[in-house]
A tleap script that builds the chain and sets N, CA, C and O, in Angstrom:
source leaprc.protein.ff14SB
mol = sequence {
  NMET ASP LYS PHE GLU VAL VAL LYS LEU LEU
  SER ASP TRP ASN ARG PHE ASN ILE PHE MET
  LYS LEU LEU GLU TYR ASP GLU LEU CYS VAL
  CYS GLU ILE GLU ASP LEU LEU GLY ILE LYS
  GLN ALA ASN THR SER LYS HIE LEU LYS LYS
  PHE LYS ASP LEU GLU ILE ILE SER SER ARG
  ARG ILE LYS ASN MET ILE LYS TYR SER ILE
  LYS GLU ASP PHE LEU ASN GLU ASN MET ASN
  LEU ILE LYS TYR LEU VAL CILE
}
set mol.1.N position { -105.605 135.267 -58.078 }
set mol.1.CA position { -105.198 135.689 -58.801 }
set mol.1.C position { -105.473 134.388 -60.002 }
set mol.1.O position { -105.443 133.165 -59.862 }
set mol.2.N position { -105.723 135.182 -61.111 }
set mol.2.CA position { -106.639 134.325 -62.415 }
set mol.2.C position { -104.918 133.589 -62.893 }
set mol.2.O position { -103.928 134.301 -63.059 }
set mol.3.N position { -104.914 132.158 -63.030 }
set mol.3.CA position { -104.115 131.929 -63.210 }
set mol.3.C position { -103.262 131.641 -64.920 }
set mol.3.O position { -102.118 131.297 -65.216 }
set mol.4.N position { -104.897 132.101 -66.018 }
set mol.4.CA position { -104.315 132.515 -67.238 }
set mol.4.C position { -102.637 133.569 -67.375 }
set mol.4.O position { -101.583 133.528 -68.011 }
set mol.5.N position { -103.431 134.590 -66.122 }
set mol.5.CA position { -102.150 136.069 -66.117 }
set mol.5.C position { -100.660 135.113 -65.061 }
set mol.5.O position { -99.523 135.583 -65.041 }
set mol.6.N position { -100.918 134.205 -64.540 }
set mol.6.CA position { -99.937 133.596 -63.757 }
set mol.6.C position { -98.792 132.935 -65.529 }
set mol.6.O position { -97.764 133.537 -65.838 }
set mol.7.N position { -99.144 132.102 -66.094 }
set mol.7.CA position { -98.819 131.038 -67.115 }
set mol.7.C position { -98.786 132.146 -68.289 }
set mol.7.O position { -97.728 132.461 -68.835 }
set mol.8.N position { -99.570 132.500 -68.503 }
set mol.8.CA position { -98.564 134.176 -69.983 }
set mol.8.C position { -97.122 135.208 -68.580 }
set mol.8.O position { -96.170 135.754 -69.138 }
set mol.9.N position { -97.134 135.224 -68.323 }
set mol.9.CA position { -96.253 135.443 -67.048 }
set mol.9.C position { -95.294 134.554 -66.955 }
set mol.9.O position { -94.214 134.895 -66.474 }
set mol.10.N position { -95.438 133.692 -67.247 }
set mol.10.CA position { -93.769 132.684 -67.286 }
set mol.10.C position { -94.013 132.100 -68.141 }
set mol.10.O position { -93.882 130.876 -68.141 }
set mol.11.N position { -94.561 132.947 -69.416 }
set mol.11.CA position { -94.629 132.421 -70.641 }
set mol.11.C position { -93.029 132.984 -71.294 }
set mol.11.O position { -92.215 132.356 -71.971 }
set mol.12.N position { -92.974 134.629 -70.703 }
set mol.12.CA position { -91.910 134.775 -71.243 }
set mol.12.C position { -90.206 133.636 -70.675 }
set mol.12.O position { -90.218 132.904 -69.685 }
set mol.13.N position { -88.801 133.836 -71.738 }
set mol.13.CA position { -87.512 132.992 -70.820 }
set mol.13.C position { -87.528 133.123 -69.329 }
set mol.13.O position { -87.468 132.297 -68.419 }
set mol.14.N position { -87.667 134.903 -69.388 }
set mol.14.CA position { -86.183 135.436 -68.396 }
set mol.14.C position { -86.971 134.869 -67.130 }
set mol.14.O position { -86.456 134.018 -66.406 }
set mol.15.N position { -88.355 135.428 -66.882 }
set mol.15.CA position { -89.279 135.803 -66.147 }
set mol.15.C position { -89.806 133.768 -65.695 }
set mol.15.O position { -90.271 133.230 -64.690 }
set mol.16.N position { -89.616 133.541 -66.319 }
set mol.16.CA position { -89.173 131.751 -66.409 }
set mol.16.C position { -88.321 130.924 -65.719 }
set mol.16.O position { -88.525 129.852 -65.148 }
set mol.17.N position { -87.057 131.781 -65.902 }
set mol.17.CA position { -85.716 131.601 -64.542 }
set mol.17.C position { -85.434 132.528 -63.729 }
set mol.17.O position { -84.539 132.427 -62.890 }
set mol.18.N position { -86.472 133.965 -63.946 }
set mol.18.CA position { -86.242 134.374 -61.959 }
set mol.18.C position { -86.795 133.181 -61.600 }
set mol.18.O position { -86.242 132.616 -60.657 }
set mol.19.N position { -87.898 132.550 -62.182 }
set mol.19.CA position { -89.352 132.259 -61.483 }
set mol.19.C position { -88.149 130.961 -60.472 }
set mol.19.O position { -87.786 130.931 -59.296 }
set mol.20.N position { -87.911 130.198 -61.492 }
set mol.20.CA position { -87.415 128.883 -60.636 }
set mol.20.C position { -85.705 129.256 -59.797 }
set mol.20.O position { -85.033 128.726 -58.912 }
set mol.21.N position { -85.613 130.104 -60.433 }
set mol.21.CA position { -84.267 131.021 -59.204 }
set mol.21.C position { -84.978 130.902 -57.905 }
set mol.21.O position { -85.174 129.958 -57.140 }
set mol.22.N position { -85.275 132.057 -57.898 }
set mol.22.CA position { -86.900 132.368 -57.066 }
set mol.22.C position { -87.078 131.025 -56.143 }
set mol.22.O position { -86.531 131.179 -55.051 }
set mol.23.N position { -87.498 130.168 -56.252 }
set mol.23.CA position { -87.430 128.081 -56.092 }
set mol.23.C position { -86.702 127.629 -55.897 }
set mol.23.O position { -86.834 126.645 -55.169 }
set mol.24.N position { -85.566 127.938 -56.319 }
set mol.24.CA position { -84.447 127.060 -55.857 }
set mol.24.C position { -83.499 127.448 -54.966 }
set mol.24.O position { -82.804 126.665 -54.318 }
set mol.25.N position { -83.425 129.191 -54.887 }
set mol.25.CA position { -82.813 129.869 -54.185 }
set mol.25.C position { -83.624 130.719 -52.984 }
set mol.25.O position { -83.111 131.337 -52.051 }
set mol.26.N position { -85.026 130.560 -53.289 }
set mol.26.CA position { -86.148 130.422 -51.942 }
set mol.26.C position { -85.358 132.807 -51.856 }
set mol.26.O position { -86.298 133.491 -51.449 }
set mol.27.N position { -84.761 133.221 -51.992 }
set mol.27.CA position { -84.814 134.733 -51.747 }
set mol.27.C position { -83.712 134.864 -52.747 }
set mol.27.O position { -82.791 134.095 -53.022 }
set mol.28.N position { -84.073 136.154 -53.268 }
set mol.28.CA position { -82.862 136.624 -54.274 }
set mol.28.C position { -82.305 137.877 -54.463 }
set mol.28.O position { -83.189 138.442 -53.820 }
set mol.29.N position { -81.452 138.955 -54.866 }
set mol.29.CA position { -81.817 140.772 -54.391 }
set mol.29.C position { -81.497 139.962 -56.321 }
set mol.29.O position { -81.123 138.829 -56.625 }
set mol.30.N position { -82.060 141.850 -57.716 }
set mol.30.CA position { -81.821 141.838 -57.919 }
set mol.30.C position { -79.967 141.341 -58.569 }
set mol.30.O position { -79.669 141.036 -59.725 }
set mol.31.N position { -79.068 141.418 -57.398 }
set mol.31.CA position { -77.491 141.557 -58.254 }
set mol.31.C position { -77.448 140.240 -58.080 }
set mol.31.O position { -76.647 139.507 -58.661 }
set mol.32.N position { -78.061 139.973 -57.502 }
set mol.32.CA position { -77.756 138.352 -57.110 }
set mol.32.C position { -78.351 137.005 -58.891 }
set mol.32.O position { -77.929 136.022 -59.499 }
set mol.33.N position { -79.890 138.282 -58.902 }
set mol.33.CA position { -80.604 137.441 -60.409 }
set mol.33.C position { -79.601 137.530 -61.645 }
set mol.33.O position { -79.352 136.800 -62.604 }
set mol.34.N position { -79.076 138.934 -61.118 }
set mol.34.CA position { -78.076 139.233 -62.423 }
set mol.34.C position { -76.731 138.304 -62.912 }
set mol.34.O position { -76.287 137.991 -64.017 }
set mol.35.N position { -76.142 137.911 -60.909 }
set mol.35.CA position { -75.229 137.102 -61.662 }
set mol.35.C position { -75.563 135.931 -62.006 }
set mol.35.O position { -74.932 135.207 -62.776 }
set mol.36.N position { -76.715 135.644 -61.379 }
set mol.36.CA position { -77.191 133.996 -61.998 }
set mol.36.C position { -77.636 133.308 -63.584 }
set mol.36.O position { -77.457 132.161 -63.993 }
set mol.37.N position { -78.211 134.370 -64.198 }
set mol.37.CA position { -78.867 134.336 -65.485 }
set mol.37.C position { -78.168 135.386 -66.231 }
set mol.37.O position { -78.432 135.320 -67.432 }
set mol.38.N position { -77.138 136.599 -65.831 }
set mol.38.CA position { -77.360 137.715 -67.178 }
set mol.38.C position { -78.222 137.878 -68.518 }
set mol.38.O position { -78.469 137.585 -69.688 }
set mol.39.N position { -78.512 138.735 -67.116 }
set mol.39.CA position { -79.718 139.669 -67.182 }
set mol.39.C position { -79.404 140.770 -66.293 }
set mol.39.O position { -79.261 140.722 -65.072 }
set mol.40.N position { -79.266 142.341 -67.513 }
set mol.40.CA position { -78.967 143.403 -66.749 }
set mol.40.C position { -80.318 143.737 -66.150 }
set mol.40.O position { -81.440 143.287 -66.382 }
set mol.41.N position { -79.820 144.780 -65.201 }
set mol.41.CA position { -79.901 144.844 -64.196 }
set mol.41.C position { -81.995 145.120 -63.919 }
set mol.41.O position { -82.981 144.706 -63.310 }
set mol.42.N position { -81.301 146.525 -65.328 }
set mol.42.CA position { -82.444 147.127 -66.066 }
set mol.42.C position { -84.515 146.023 -66.358 }
set mol.42.O position { -85.679 146.161 -65.981 }
set mol.43.N position { -83.928 145.345 -66.982 }
set mol.43.CA position { -84.328 144.128 -68.212 }
set mol.43.C position { -85.031 143.264 -66.005 }
set mol.43.O position { -86.249 143.312 -65.831 }
set mol.44.N position { -84.122 142.638 -64.741 }
set mol.44.CA position { -84.739 142.167 -63.956 }
set mol.44.C position { -85.147 142.693 -63.433 }
set mol.44.O position { -86.141 142.172 -62.928 }
set mol.45.N position { -84.890 144.050 -63.041 }
set mol.45.CA position { -86.349 145.031 -62.738 }
set mol.45.C position { -87.597 144.764 -62.286 }
set mol.45.O position { -88.273 144.422 -61.316 }
set mol.46.N position { -87.596 145.144 -63.688 }
set mol.46.CA position { -88.560 145.217 -65.166 }
set mol.46.C position { -89.404 143.944 -64.518 }
set mol.46.O position { -90.580 144.027 -64.162 }
set mol.47.N position { -88.625 142.812 -64.435 }
set mol.47.CA position { -89.523 141.371 -64.936 }
set mol.47.C position { -90.204 141.493 -63.013 }
set mol.47.O position { -91.317 141.062 -62.710 }
set mol.48.N position { -89.271 142.131 -62.022 }
set mol.48.CA position { -89.818 142.050 -61.224 }
set mol.48.C position { -91.081 142.387 -60.852 }
set mol.48.O position { -91.912 141.514 -60.601 }
set mol.49.N position { -91.415 143.966 -60.761 }
set mol.49.CA position { -91.953 144.200 -61.028 }
set mol.49.C position { -93.632 143.356 -61.856 }
set mol.49.O position { -94.687 143.267 -61.227 }
set mol.50.N position { -93.454 142.873 -63.261 }
set mol.50.CA position { -94.246 142.398 -62.731 }
set mol.50.C position { -95.124 141.079 -61.739 }
set mol.50.O position { -96.178 140.588 -61.337 }
set mol.51.N position { -93.981 141.070 -61.783 }
set mol.51.CA position { -94.190 139.630 -60.354 }
set mol.51.C position { -95.244 140.103 -60.007 }
set mol.51.O position { -96.431 139.842 -60.200 }
set mol.52.N position { -94.149 141.534 -58.953 }
set mol.52.CA position { -95.767 142.551 -58.197 }
set mol.52.C position { -96.510 142.323 -58.619 }
set mol.52.O position { -97.268 141.459 -58.179 }
set mol.53.N position { -96.692 142.912 -59.612 }
set mol.53.CA position { -98.004 142.796 -59.828 }
set mol.53.C position { -99.037 142.169 -59.371 }
set mol.53.O position { -100.063 142.639 -58.878 }
set mol.54.N position { -98.731 141.068 -59.552 }
set mol.54.CA position { -99.663 139.594 -60.118 }
set mol.54.C position { -99.557 139.302 -58.566 }
set mol.54.O position { -100.233 138.478 -57.950 }
set mol.55.N position { -98.570 140.142 -58.046 }
set mol.55.CA position { -98.470 139.449 -56.375 }
set mol.55.C position { -98.380 138.083 -55.762 }
set mol.55.O position { -98.922 137.565 -54.786 }
set mol.56.N position { -97.292 137.562 -56.889 }
set mol.56.CA position { -96.345 136.263 -56.806 }
set mol.56.C position { -95.385 136.435 -56.037 }
set mol.56.O position { -95.097 135.493 -55.299 }
set mol.57.N position { -94.346 138.060 -55.937 }
set mol.57.CA position { -93.292 137.406 -54.825 }
set mol.57.C position { -93.362 139.027 -54.024 }
set mol.57.O position { -93.722 140.195 -54.171 }
set mol.58.N position { -92.769 138.135 -53.170 }
set mol.58.CA position { -92.372 139.394 -52.764 }
set mol.58.C position { -91.632 140.202 -52.355 }
set mol.58.O position { -90.654 139.777 -52.969 }
set mol.59.N position { -91.142 141.277 -51.665 }
set mol.59.CA position { -90.167 141.616 -50.774 }
set mol.59.C position { -89.706 141.968 -49.701 }
set mol.59.O position { -90.647 142.302 -48.981 }
set mol.60.N position { -88.370 142.121 -48.987 }
set mol.60.CA position { -87.923 143.092 -48.202 }
set mol.60.C position { -86.448 143.911 -47.991 }
set mol.60.O position { -85.291 143.569 -48.236 }
set mol.61.N position { -87.000 145.082 -47.452 }
set mol.61.CA position { -84.835 145.663 -46.968 }
set mol.61.C position { -84.219 145.104 -46.636 }
set mol.61.O position { -84.557 144.560 -45.585 }
set mol.62.N position { -82.538 144.665 -47.307 }
set mol.62.CA position { -82.188 144.835 -45.357 }
set mol.62.C position { -80.564 144.833 -45.486 }
set mol.62.O position { -79.617 144.263 -46.028 }
set mol.63.N position { -81.045 146.221 -44.310 }
set mol.63.CA position { -79.818 148.221 -45.402 }
set mol.63.C position { -79.983 148.397 -46.739 }
set mol.63.O position { -81.149 148.673 -47.024 }
set mol.64.N position { -79.240 148.338 -47.659 }
set mol.64.CA position { -79.437 149.080 -48.916 }
set mol.64.C position { -79.861 147.679 -49.595 }
set mol.64.O position { -80.125 147.830 -50.788 }
set mol.65.N position { -79.940 146.893 -49.321 }
set mol.65.CA position { -80.550 145.992 -50.541 }
set mol.65.C position { -82.204 145.581 -50.262 }
set mol.65.O position { -82.727 145.689 -49.153 }
set mol.66.N position { -82.847 145.138 -51.370 }
set mol.66.CA position { -84.372 143.899 -51.528 }
set mol.66.C position { -84.332 143.104 -51.733 }
set mol.66.O position { -83.898 142.990 -52.880 }
set mol.67.N position { -84.571 142.100 -51.234 }
set mol.67.CA position { -84.471 140.429 -51.485 }
set mol.67.C position { -85.571 140.153 -51.971 }
set mol.67.O position { -86.261 141.154 -52.160 }
set mol.68.N position { -85.987 139.291 -52.231 }
set mol.68.CA position { -86.582 138.953 -53.459 }
set mol.68.C position { -87.041 137.618 -53.203 }
set mol.68.O position { -86.145 136.802 -53.420 }
set mol.69.N position { -88.159 137.089 -52.804 }
set mol.69.CA position { -89.353 135.608 -52.458 }
set mol.69.C position { -90.370 135.257 -53.133 }
set mol.69.O position { -90.932 135.901 -54.019 }
set mol.70.N position { -90.585 134.391 -52.791 }
set mol.70.CA position { -91.748 133.920 -53.948 }
set mol.70.C position { -93.068 133.592 -52.664 }
set mol.70.O position { -92.864 132.826 -51.722 }
set mol.71.N position { -94.040 134.139 -52.819 }
set mol.71.CA position { -95.354 134.240 -51.772 }
set mol.71.C position { -95.479 132.371 -51.431 }
set mol.71.O position { -95.487 131.283 -52.007 }
set mol.72.N position { -95.559 133.014 -50.055 }
set mol.72.CA position { -95.740 131.126 -49.361 }
set mol.72.C position { -97.308 131.274 -49.959 }
set mol.72.O position { -97.679 130.143 -50.273 }
set mol.73.N position { -97.629 131.578 -50.041 }
set mol.73.CA position { -99.879 131.395 -50.817 }
set mol.73.C position { -100.200 131.291 -52.176 }
set mol.73.O position { -101.177 130.821 -52.759 }
set mol.74.N position { -98.976 131.932 -52.627 }
set mol.74.CA position { -98.985 131.879 -54.170 }
set mol.74.C position { -98.377 130.623 -54.082 }
set mol.74.O position { -99.124 129.952 -54.795 }
set mol.75.N position { -97.085 129.497 -53.472 }
set mol.75.CA position { -97.153 128.560 -53.692 }
set mol.75.C position { -98.250 127.551 -53.343 }
set mol.75.O position { -98.700 126.768 -54.180 }
set mol.76.N position { -98.780 127.619 -51.704 }
set mol.76.CA position { -99.700 127.013 -51.507 }
set mol.76.C position { -100.978 126.746 -52.594 }
set mol.76.O position { -101.771 125.807 -52.517 }
set mol.77.N position { -100.973 128.011 -53.819 }
set mol.77.CA position { -102.151 127.609 -54.066 }
set mol.77.C position { -102.250 127.106 -55.186 }
set mol.77.O position { -103.227 126.558 -55.698 }
set mol.78.N position { -101.049 127.315 -55.665 }
set mol.78.CA position { -100.228 126.589 -57.364 }
set mol.78.C position { -99.188 124.974 -57.377 }
set mol.78.O position { -98.238 124.448 -57.957 }
set mol.79.N position { -100.019 124.781 -56.479 }
set mol.79.CA position { -98.576 123.463 -56.031 }
set mol.79.C position { -98.805 123.616 -57.109 }
set mol.79.O position { -98.507 124.631 -57.740 }
set mol.80.N position { -99.310 122.765 -57.495 }
set mol.80.CA position { -99.772 121.643 -58.656 }
set mol.80.C position { -99.033 122.205 -59.936 }
set mol.80.O position { -98.304 121.387 -60.498 }
set mol.81.N position { -99.111 123.609 -60.546 }
set mol.81.CA position { -98.812 124.465 -61.567 }
set mol.81.C position { -97.007 124.053 -61.298 }
set mol.81.O position { -96.524 123.783 -62.397 }
set mol.82.N position { -96.065 123.956 -60.296 }
set mol.82.CA position { -94.731 124.935 -59.632 }
set mol.82.C position { -94.883 122.223 -59.822 }
set mol.82.O position { -94.147 121.388 -60.346 }
set mol.83.N position { -95.692 122.169 -59.346 }
set mol.83.CA position { -94.629 121.059 -59.782 }
set mol.83.C position { -94.912 120.092 -61.267 }
set mol.83.O position { -94.729 118.882 -61.406 }
set mol.84.N position { -95.478 121.219 -62.404 }
set mol.84.CA position { -95.436 120.761 -63.078 }
set mol.84.C position { -93.800 121.543 -64.131 }
set mol.84.O position { -93.472 121.045 -65.208 }
set mol.85.N position { -93.127 122.605 -63.583 }
set mol.85.CA position { -92.887 123.628 -63.820 }
set mol.85.C position { -91.368 122.571 -63.965 }
set mol.85.O position { -90.719 122.365 -64.990 }
set mol.86.N position { -91.137 122.085 -62.705 }
set mol.86.CA position { -90.358 121.873 -61.915 }
set mol.86.C position { -89.824 120.194 -62.593 }
set mol.86.O position { -88.898 119.414 -62.368 }
set mol.87.N position { -90.517 120.223 -63.126 }
set mol.87.CA position { -89.876 118.018 -63.376 }
set mol.87.C position { -89.500 118.681 -64.826 }
set mol.87.O position { -88.997 117.987 -65.710 }
savepdb mol mol.pdb
quit
């Protein structure tokens, strides 16, 4: 994964906040992200797709809900970046 693409992705304020909430809560659905950040459903889904395209997040279906989380591989490979973002 290209580190530049990750930084570029996180340079958007909404995507950065989504990423930080996924770090904080481990797993969230679109409606939970909407409530936490005040972002409309369509925008939230659009941002999540960009994360999925870069293989940063994964999703799993629970009945009629899809939960999103940051991939363990991404966390392990980018620990220095994540530590920097969290501080």
